[in-house]
N, C-alpha and C positions, 0 to 999 in steps of 0.2 A: 504494499499499500504506500504510495507516495508520502501522504501525509505522516504517517509514521516513521518512514524512512527519514524524511526531512527533519522531524522532530527529534529523532535519535542521533541523526548527524550533527545537529546544531547544538543540541543540550547533553553532551555526554554526562551521565551522572558520575560524582566522584568515586573512589574506589570504596566499597563498603566495608573493607576490613581495617579497622583501626583498633589493632590489638595493644592491650596494656602488656608491654614487655615483661614478663615473669621470668624469662631468662635470655640469655644471650642469643640464643636460636631463634625465640620468638622475634627478638629485637631485629635481627638480621633478616627474617622472613619479611617484617613490615616495611623495612627498609629496600629489600628487593621489589615487594609489591609496588611500593610508592615510585620507584625508579621505572618499572615495566608499565605502569598505568597512572602516569601523572594526572591530576586533574586538570581540565582545560582552563585556560586563563582568559580565552575570549571566544565567543560563538563562532562556529565554524561558517563561512560564507554559504549561501544556498545557490544553488544552480537556477536558471530561469525556469527550466521545467518544474522543480520544485516549488519555485514562488506562485506559479501559475496553478498547480495541484493544490496548493494551501489555500489560495484565494477562491478556488471554486468549491472547497470543501465548506465554506462559510465561518463566519467567527461566531464565538460563544454569546449567548444572549445573556449571560450573567456578567462576564468580564470583558468580554469585548475582543479578547485574544483567541489565538488558533491553538487546541490542544488535542492530543488524543484520547484522553481519558476524562472521566468527570472533571467538572469544573472544581478547582481547589478552593476558589472563593466560596462555594456553596457549603455549608455546615449541614443542612438538613433541608429535605424536600418532604411536604406532605401531600400526598394525592387524595382525591376522590374518585372512587369507582367510576369508570367509563367516561372519564373526562380525559382531553388530550393535554391540557395544562395543569400544572400543580396548584392545588390550593392555597399552598402557603411555602414560601421560600425563606430560610435563614441564613443569614450570611455570617461569615467569621468576621470579627472586627478587622478594621485597617490595621496592617501591621502584624497581624495574627496568622497569616495564610502564605503559602510559599508560592511564588510565580515561577518556579522552576519547571521547565517542560513547556512553557507557554511562549509562543512567539506571537509578539505584539505587531499590530498593523504597520506601525512606522518601522519596524525592522524588516519589512518586506519590500525590498528594493531590487529591481532587475538590473 
């Protein structure tokens, strides 16, 4: 899927293993992992084809960005049976939700 590929290419997650060094071997393993899989310092540029695919997918109605999973801004949705729209939406307070994995419209340049 172009959208998933673009988000994965642009926002690579940091290495999930952050071990508390309990021995020299664990400390060495953590160093090797950090060197093999460094955290990205800047987003990777998108290709024009990825930009077109992302724009065609439509932006999120809750945050305005483009992402492959549920909106991280939404804390809770309450639905009523047989309705297409949620009855109630609860959002995380500003500063309490992560925008990692979101591509914002202003970042989409061809």
